[in-house]
RODO-249183 format. One record per atom (N, C-alpha, C): x, y, z. Coordinates in Angstrom, 3 decimals. Example, Ala and Ser with C-alpha at 12.3 -4.5 7.8 and 13.67 -1.06 7.14 Angstrom:
BEGIN
+----------+----------+----------+
|        u |        v |        w |
+----------+----------+----------+
|   13.190 |   -5.690 |    7.800 |
|   12.300 |   -4.500 |    7.800 |
|   13.200 |   -3.300 |    7.800 |
|   12.850 |   -2.250 |    7.080 |
|   13.670 |   -1.060 |    7.140 |
|   12.900 |    0.030 |    7.870 |
+----------+----------+----------+
//
This chain:
BEGIN
+----------+----------+----------+
|        u |        v |        w |
+----------+----------+----------+
|    2.757 |  -23.343 |   18.173 |
|    2.948 |  -22.333 |   19.182 |
|    1.771 |  -21.375 |   19.174 |
|    0.631 |  -21.859 |   19.496 |
|   -0.576 |  -21.042 |   19.508 |
|   -0.430 |  -19.888 |   20.480 |
|   -1.007 |  -18.772 |   20.124 |
|   -1.020 |  -17.617 |   20.997 |
|    0.173 |  -16.693 |   20.829 |
|    1.169 |  -17.088 |   20.052 |
|    2.320 |  -16.211 |   19.843 |
|    1.997 |  -15.248 |   18.716 |
|    2.162 |  -13.969 |   19.001 |
|    1.881 |  -12.921 |   18.026 |
|    3.144 |  -12.111 |   17.821 |
|    3.551 |  -11.870 |   16.578 |
|    4.762 |  -11.073 |   16.366 |
|    4.566 |   -9.636 |   16.848 |
|    5.636 |   -9.075 |   17.381 |
|    5.594 |   -7.672 |   17.775 |
|    5.583 |   -6.799 |   16.529 |
|    5.229 |   -5.548 |   16.719 |
|    5.281 |   -4.598 |   15.624 |
|    6.712 |   -4.509 |   15.108 |
|    6.857 |   -4.418 |   13.811 |
|    8.182 |   -4.277 |   13.216 |
|    8.431 |   -2.805 |   12.891 |
|    9.678 |   -2.395 |   12.799 |
|    9.949 |   -1.003 |   12.436 |
|    9.381 |   -0.691 |   11.049 |
|    8.878 |    0.506 |   10.901 |
|    8.334 |    0.905 |    9.607 |
|    9.481 |    1.223 |    8.654 |
|    9.495 |    0.586 |    7.490 |
|   10.542 |    0.892 |    6.506 |
|   10.445 |    2.352 |    6.057 |
|   11.581 |    2.985 |    5.758 |
|   11.557 |    4.372 |    5.284 |
|   10.622 |    4.577 |    4.085 |
|   10.547 |    3.608 |    3.178 |
|    9.656 |    3.752 |    2.023 |
|    8.205 |    3.934 |    2.471 |
|    7.780 |    3.205 |    3.494 |
|    6.409 |    3.348 |    3.994 |
|    6.189 |    4.704 |    4.652 |
|    7.198 |    5.200 |    5.340 |
|    7.075 |    6.531 |    5.945 |
|    6.834 |    7.582 |    4.867 |
|    7.610 |    7.531 |    3.789 |
|    7.428 |    8.505 |    2.700 |
|    6.092 |    8.292 |    1.992 |
|    5.695 |    7.044 |    1.857 |
|    4.400 |    6.732 |    1.235 |
|    3.273 |    7.408 |    2.004 |
|    3.279 |    7.329 |    3.321 |
|    2.211 |    7.945 |    4.113 |
|    2.324 |    9.458 |    4.140 |
|    3.528 |    9.982 |    4.099 |
|    3.674 |   11.447 |    3.979 |
|    3.079 |   11.923 |    2.659 |
|    3.270 |   11.142 |    1.598 |
|    2.725 |   11.490 |    0.286 |
|    1.212 |   11.663 |    0.356 |
|    0.514 |   10.709 |    0.991 |
|   -0.949 |   10.773 |    1.046 |
|   -1.453 |   11.993 |    1.810 |
|   -0.651 |   12.528 |    2.700 |
|   -1.066 |   13.676 |    3.501 |
|   -0.433 |   14.986 |    3.053 |
|    0.316 |   14.954 |    1.975 |
|    1.040 |   16.131 |    1.496 |
|    0.071 |   17.146 |    0.896 |
|    0.117 |   18.367 |    1.404 |
|   -0.751 |   19.428 |    0.886 |
|   -0.084 |   20.239 |   -0.224 |
|    1.249 |   20.210 |   -0.278 |
|    1.978 |   20.894 |   -1.343 |
|    2.068 |   19.947 |   -2.535 |
|    1.302 |   20.211 |   -3.566 |
|    1.235 |   19.293 |   -4.701 |
|    2.599 |   19.027 |   -5.331 |
|    3.460 |   20.037 |   -5.349 |
|    4.776 |   19.850 |   -5.958 |
|    5.687 |   18.958 |   -5.120 |
|    5.330 |   18.693 |   -3.877 |
|    6.153 |   17.836 |   -3.012 |
|    5.753 |   16.362 |   -3.105 |
|    4.623 |   16.067 |   -3.709 |
|    4.154 |   14.684 |   -3.801 |
|    5.175 |   13.815 |   -4.527 |
|    5.708 |   14.291 |   -5.633 |
|    6.650 |   13.489 |   -6.416 |
|    7.905 |   13.154 |   -5.619 |
|    8.369 |   14.074 |   -4.802 |
|    9.545 |   13.809 |   -3.985 |
|    9.326 |   12.640 |   -3.031 |
|    8.147 |   12.575 |   -2.437 |
|    7.826 |   11.446 |   -1.562 |
|    7.752 |   10.154 |   -2.376 |
|    7.145 |   10.234 |   -3.546 |
|    7.058 |    9.046 |   -4.407 |
|    8.438 |    8.506 |   -4.757 |
|    9.352 |    9.393 |   -5.078 |
|   10.696 |    8.968 |   -5.469 |
|   11.393 |    8.194 |   -4.357 |
|   11.098 |    8.544 |   -3.108 |
|   11.715 |    7.877 |   -1.958 |
|   10.913 |    6.672 |   -1.472 |
|    9.721 |    6.466 |   -2.050 |
|    8.819 |    5.436 |   -1.531 |
|    8.582 |    4.270 |   -2.478 |
|    8.410 |    4.541 |   -3.760 |
|    7.895 |    3.482 |   -4.638 |
|    8.805 |    3.212 |   -5.832 |
|    8.719 |    1.980 |   -6.313 |
|    9.417 |    1.576 |   -7.530 |
|    8.706 |    2.180 |   -8.740 |
|    9.418 |    2.329 |   -9.839 |
|    8.821 |    2.944 |  -11.037 |
|    7.656 |    2.128 |  -11.574 |
|    7.677 |    0.822 |  -11.367 |
|    6.611 |   -0.047 |  -11.882 |
|    5.605 |   -0.448 |  -10.807 |
|    5.410 |    0.403 |   -9.816 |
|    4.496 |    0.086 |   -8.716 |
|    3.118 |   -0.328 |   -9.237 |
|    2.533 |   -1.286 |   -8.555 |
|    1.135 |   -1.675 |   -8.785 |
|    0.388 |   -1.301 |   -7.518 |
|   -0.662 |   -0.513 |   -7.673 |
|   -1.454 |   -0.044 |   -6.534 |
|   -2.904 |   -0.408 |   -6.821 |
|   -3.494 |   -1.202 |   -5.938 |
|   -4.859 |   -1.690 |   -6.180 |
|   -5.677 |   -1.635 |   -4.909 |
|   -6.910 |   -1.173 |   -5.046 |
|   -7.901 |   -1.295 |   -3.985 |
|   -9.213 |   -1.674 |   -4.665 |
|  -10.304 |   -1.866 |   -3.926 |
|  -11.536 |   -2.316 |   -4.572 |
|  -12.078 |   -1.390 |   -5.669 |
|  -11.671 |   -0.122 |   -5.670 |
|  -12.189 |    0.830 |   -6.653 |
|  -11.185 |    1.254 |   -7.716 |
|   -9.889 |    1.052 |   -7.470 |
|   -8.861 |    1.583 |   -8.356 |
|   -7.767 |    0.565 |   -8.618 |
|   -7.094 |    0.749 |   -9.749 |
|   -5.934 |   -0.073 |  -10.092 |
|   -5.002 |    0.804 |  -10.906 |
|   -3.811 |    1.084 |  -10.366 |
|   -2.843 |    1.937 |  -11.039 |
|   -1.535 |    1.178 |  -11.208 |
|   -0.881 |    1.405 |  -12.330 |
|    0.433 |    0.837 |  -12.579 |
|    1.363 |    1.981 |  -12.936 |
|    2.461 |    2.081 |  -12.222 |
|    3.462 |    3.100 |  -12.507 |
|    3.357 |    4.295 |  -11.579 |
|    4.508 |    4.899 |  -11.386 |
|    4.647 |    6.049 |  -10.496 |
|    3.805 |    7.237 |  -10.967 |
|    3.770 |    7.481 |  -12.275 |
|    3.010 |    8.620 |  -12.798 |
|    1.512 |    8.469 |  -12.534 |
|    0.990 |    7.269 |  -12.716 |
|   -0.438 |    7.034 |  -12.478 |
|   -0.792 |    7.211 |  -11.015 |
|    0.051 |    6.694 |  -10.127 |
|   -0.208 |    6.855 |   -8.697 |
|   -0.125 |    8.318 |   -8.297 |
|    0.857 |    9.023 |   -8.814 |
|    0.981 |   10.454 |   -8.506 |
|   -0.260 |   11.219 |   -8.957 |
|   -0.752 |   10.940 |  -10.148 |
|   -1.951 |   11.621 |  -10.645 |
|   -3.137 |   11.371 |   -9.722 |
|   -3.283 |   10.134 |   -9.245 |
|   -4.371 |    9.800 |   -8.326 |
|   -4.248 |   10.585 |   -7.022 |
|   -3.064 |   10.641 |   -6.462 |
|   -2.858 |   11.352 |   -5.196 |
|   -3.113 |   12.848 |   -5.390 |
|   -2.649 |   13.410 |   -6.496 |
|   -2.879 |   14.838 |   -6.764 |
|   -4.375 |   15.163 |   -6.836 |
|   -5.126 |   14.324 |   -7.545 |
|   -6.577 |   14.549 |   -7.646 |
|   -7.220 |   14.510 |   -6.261 |
|   -6.839 |   13.531 |   -5.467 |
|   -7.394 |   13.424 |   -4.124 |
|   -7.050 |   14.652 |   -3.288 |
|   -5.795 |   15.094 |   -3.331 |
|   -5.376 |   16.246 |   -2.517 |
|   -6.066 |   17.523 |   -2.986 |
|   -6.346 |   17.650 |   -4.285 |
|   -7.065 |   18.830 |   -4.796 |
|   -8.531 |   18.767 |   -4.400 |
|   -9.166 |   17.615 |   -4.587 |
|  -10.606 |   17.474 |   -4.309 |
|  -10.932 |   17.429 |   -2.822 |
|  -10.022 |   16.882 |   -2.023 |
|  -10.308 |   16.671 |   -0.599 |
|   -9.093 |   17.067 |    0.254 |
|   -8.716 |   18.335 |    0.224 |
|   -7.506 |   18.744 |    0.954 |
|   -7.618 |   18.571 |    2.463 |
|   -8.821 |   18.504 |    2.988 |
|   -9.000 |   18.370 |    4.434 |
|   -8.929 |   16.920 |    4.922 |
|   -8.854 |   15.973 |    4.013 |
|   -8.759 |   14.558 |    4.393 |
|   -7.350 |   14.253 |    4.885 |
|   -7.274 |   13.395 |    5.895 |
|   -6.003 |   12.926 |    6.426 |
|   -6.029 |   11.404 |    6.483 |
|   -4.863 |   10.812 |    6.325 |
|   -4.731 |    9.360 |    6.311 |
|   -3.719 |    8.970 |    7.382 |
|   -4.000 |    7.885 |    8.103 |
|   -3.111 |    7.463 |    9.183 |
|   -3.102 |    5.950 |    9.309 |
|   -1.960 |    5.442 |    9.717 |
|   -1.869 |    4.026 |   10.071 |
|   -2.536 |    3.882 |   11.428 |
|   -3.444 |    2.929 |   11.542 |
|   -4.271 |    2.775 |   12.744 |
|   -3.992 |    1.470 |   13.484 |
|   -2.825 |    0.879 |   13.260 |
|   -2.457 |   -0.371 |   13.933 |
|   -0.941 |   -0.461 |   13.986 |
|   -0.468 |   -1.529 |   14.590 |
|    0.952 |   -1.816 |   14.496 |
|    1.249 |   -2.259 |   13.066 |
|    2.500 |   -2.115 |   12.668 |
|    2.939 |   -2.608 |   11.371 |
|    3.527 |   -4.003 |   11.600 |
|    3.015 |   -4.959 |   10.852 |
|    3.471 |   -6.340 |   10.943 |
|    4.132 |   -6.680 |    9.614 |
|    5.235 |   -7.411 |    9.649 |
|    5.868 |   -7.735 |    8.387 |
|    6.939 |   -8.789 |    8.487 |
|    7.257 |   -9.330 |    7.327 |
|    8.355 |  -10.278 |    7.176 |
|    8.660 |  -10.409 |    5.693 |
|    9.904 |  -10.724 |    5.370 |
|   10.334 |  -10.996 |    3.997 |
|    9.875 |   -9.927 |    2.997 |
|   10.058 |   -8.669 |    3.370 |
|    9.732 |   -7.512 |    2.518 |
|    8.234 |   -7.350 |    2.265 |
|    7.399 |   -7.963 |    3.110 |
|    5.938 |   -7.785 |    3.014 |
|    5.450 |   -7.233 |    4.344 |
|    4.541 |   -6.277 |    4.264 |
|    4.043 |   -5.593 |    5.454 |
|    2.528 |   -5.483 |    5.383 |
|    1.924 |   -5.434 |    6.566 |
|    0.477 |   -5.208 |    6.631 |
|    0.187 |   -4.304 |    7.824 |
|   -0.883 |   -3.544 |    7.682 |
|   -1.307 |   -2.634 |    8.737 |
|   -2.721 |   -2.169 |    8.410 |
|   -3.392 |   -1.687 |    9.418 |
|   -4.710 |   -1.076 |    9.239 |
|   -4.508 |    0.430 |    9.109 |
|   -5.406 |    1.054 |    8.347 |
|   -5.334 |    2.496 |    8.142 |
|   -6.728 |    3.089 |    8.301 |
|   -6.752 |    4.403 |    8.396 |
|   -8.036 |    5.101 |    8.403 |
|   -7.921 |    6.427 |    7.663 |
|   -9.037 |    6.805 |    7.059 |
|   -9.157 |    8.079 |    6.371 |
|  -10.062 |    8.951 |    7.238 |
|   -9.617 |   10.172 |    7.531 |
|  -10.360 |   11.047 |    8.444 |
|  -10.601 |   12.418 |    7.821 |
|  -11.620 |   13.041 |    8.335 |
|  -11.910 |   14.434 |    8.003 |
|  -12.350 |   15.101 |    9.290 |
|  -11.623 |   16.134 |    9.681 |
|  -11.914 |   16.861 |   10.923 |
|  -12.075 |   15.915 |   12.106 |
|  -11.122 |   15.018 |   12.270 |
|  -11.057 |   14.064 |   13.383 |
|  -12.167 |   13.023 |   13.365 |
|  -12.923 |   12.943 |   12.296 |
|  -13.973 |   11.929 |   12.160 |
|  -13.497 |   10.868 |   11.168 |
|  -13.548 |    9.609 |   11.564 |
|  -13.126 |    8.526 |   10.681 |
|  -14.203 |    8.297 |    9.629 |
|  -13.797 |    8.405 |    8.356 |
|  -14.719 |    8.210 |    7.241 |
|  -14.617 |    6.809 |    6.653 |
|  -13.426 |    6.223 |    6.747 |
|  -13.216 |    4.905 |    6.162 |
|  -12.047 |    4.238 |    6.878 |
|  -12.146 |    2.911 |    6.961 |
|  -11.059 |    2.107 |    7.526 |
|  -10.675 |    1.050 |    6.501 |
|   -9.439 |    0.581 |    6.602 |
|   -9.018 |   -0.451 |    5.678 |
|   -7.753 |   -1.154 |    6.143 |
|   -7.277 |   -2.014 |    5.276 |
|   -6.076 |   -2.808 |    5.510 |
|   -5.235 |   -2.764 |    4.252 |
|   -3.932 |   -2.552 |    4.398 |
|   -3.009 |   -2.607 |    3.265 |
|   -2.040 |   -3.765 |    3.451 |
|   -1.733 |   -4.411 |    2.341 |
|   -0.654 |   -5.372 |    2.250 |
|    0.344 |   -4.765 |    1.265 |
|    1.563 |   -4.555 |    1.709 |
|    2.574 |   -3.850 |    0.921 |
|    3.767 |   -4.777 |    0.691 |
|    4.258 |   -4.786 |   -0.544 |
|    5.445 |   -5.568 |   -0.889 |
|    6.550 |   -4.618 |   -1.329 |
|    7.732 |   -4.790 |   -0.751 |
|    8.896 |   -4.013 |   -1.152 |
|    9.755 |   -4.837 |   -2.099 |
|   10.494 |   -4.154 |   -2.969 |
|   11.434 |   -4.857 |   -3.847 |
|   12.795 |   -4.981 |   -3.160 |
|   13.782 |   -5.513 |   -3.861 |
|   15.113 |   -5.712 |   -3.294 |
|   15.778 |   -4.393 |   -2.896 |
|   15.371 |   -3.291 |   -3.539 |
|   15.896 |   -1.963 |   -3.199 |
|   15.137 |   -1.329 |   -2.041 |
|   14.192 |   -2.069 |   -1.482 |
|   13.359 |   -1.625 |   -0.351 |
|   12.447 |   -0.466 |   -0.713 |
|   12.016 |   -0.450 |   -1.975 |
|   10.983 |    0.480 |   -2.434 |
|    9.689 |   -0.308 |   -2.611 |
|    8.578 |    0.360 |   -2.471 |
|    7.284 |   -0.307 |   -2.589 |
|    7.040 |   -0.676 |   -4.043 |
|    6.802 |   -1.968 |   -4.287 |
|    6.491 |   -2.405 |   -5.645 |
|    5.018 |   -2.764 |   -5.801 |
|    4.306 |   -2.974 |   -4.673 |
|    2.881 |   -3.300 |   -4.765 |
|    2.185 |   -2.939 |   -3.460 |
|    0.998 |   -2.339 |   -3.616 |
|    0.099 |   -2.086 |   -2.491 |
|   -1.245 |   -2.675 |   -2.842 |
|   -1.727 |   -3.588 |   -1.994 |
|   -3.072 |   -4.142 |   -2.138 |
|   -3.881 |   -3.637 |   -0.943 |
|   -4.847 |   -2.782 |   -1.233 |
|   -5.670 |   -2.203 |   -0.181 |
|   -7.044 |   -2.829 |   -0.132 |
|   -7.566 |   -2.964 |    1.069 |
|   -8.908 |   -3.521 |    1.290 |
|   -9.669 |   -2.550 |    2.184 |
|  -10.949 |   -2.408 |    1.938 |
|  -11.790 |   -1.531 |    2.743 |
|  -12.440 |   -2.332 |    3.863 |
|  -12.695 |   -1.650 |    4.965 |
|  -13.427 |   -2.281 |    6.077 |
|  -12.527 |   -2.878 |    7.100 |
+----------+----------+----------+
//
């Protein structure tokens, strides 16, 4: 069935909280988003970083929010997914200027929390 493309799927609540976490300016609120988004044993990997566990991911997000509070992150495509796996394009911006683009592949566990994020740049 060439040419058939799946429509965008609804964004799981865990992904919504995950993206709120990346844009959270109140450092004490980051953990609350994590609790609603990710499994305790989350694996988060991109070409520059590899974190295992909620505490490690939280520390990374806190450092980013402290060092670059003006940065914003957004999903820049439809969300495509099946069987608890999702993919989408994202972008990192500063003052409405796109600084970086990428692609995430996200896997949810049976509880519908994020257990793995594999990010790619470009």
